[in-house]
C-alpha positions as CSV (number, residue, x, y, z in Angstrom):
1,M,55.6,133.6,126.5
2,A,54.1,136.4,128.5
3,R,56.0,137.9,131.4
4,Q,54.7,137.8,135.0
5,N,53.3,141.1,136.2
6,Y,54.7,141.1,139.7
7,G,53.6,144.6,140.4
8,F,49.9,143.7,139.7
9,E,50.1,140.6,141.9
10,K,51.6,142.5,144.7
11,R,48.9,145.2,144.5
12,Q,46.2,142.6,144.5
13,R,47.8,141.0,147.7
14,E,47.9,144.4,149.3
15,L,44.3,145.1,148.5
16,K,43.2,141.8,149.8
17,K,45.2,142.3,153.0
18,N,43.8,145.8,153.6
19,K,40.3,144.6,153.0
20,K,40.7,141.8,155.5
21,K,42.3,144.2,158.0
22,E,39.3,146.6,157.6
23,E,36.8,143.8,158.1
24,K,38.6,142.7,161.2
25,R,38.6,146.3,162.5
26,Q,34.8,146.6,161.8
27,K,34.2,143.3,163.7
28,K,36.2,144.5,166.6
29,L,34.2,147.8,166.7
30,E,30.9,145.9,166.6
31,R,32.1,143.6,169.3
32,N,33.3,146.4,171.6
33,G,30.4,148.7,170.7
34,S,32.8,151.5,170.7
35,A,32.1,154.2,168.1
36,D,35.0,156.4,169.2
37,A,37.8,154.0,168.4
38,P,40.7,155.7,166.5
39,D,40.6,155.2,162.8
40,N,44.1,154.2,161.7
41,E,43.2,153.5,158.1
42,H,44.6,156.7,156.9
43,D,47.8,156.7,159.0
44,A,50.1,155.4,156.3
45,P,53.7,156.7,156.6
46,G,53.5,158.8,153.4
47,D,50.2,160.4,154.4
48,A,51.4,162.4,157.3
49,Q,50.0,166.0,157.3
50,A,51.7,169.0,158.8
51,P,49.8,170.4,161.8
52,A,47.7,173.4,161.1
53,T,48.9,176.7,162.5
54,D,46.7,179.5,163.6
55,E,48.5,182.7,162.5
56,Q,46.3,184.9,164.7
57,D,47.6,183.4,167.9
58,T,51.3,183.6,167.0
59,P,53.1,186.6,168.6
60,S,54.6,189.1,166.2
């Protein structure tokens, strides 16, 4: 008997949830007519980027 692939099932649930969330966000943008709403799609906890530093403005 084959084993259940729980990792695959979980990934499929996550993809479905994210798709539904994105569709809801798009509907909300269309309803509000706001093109400058923040895009939180890429704000996952592991995706944080360090702020860019401008070395020319830092005092020596």
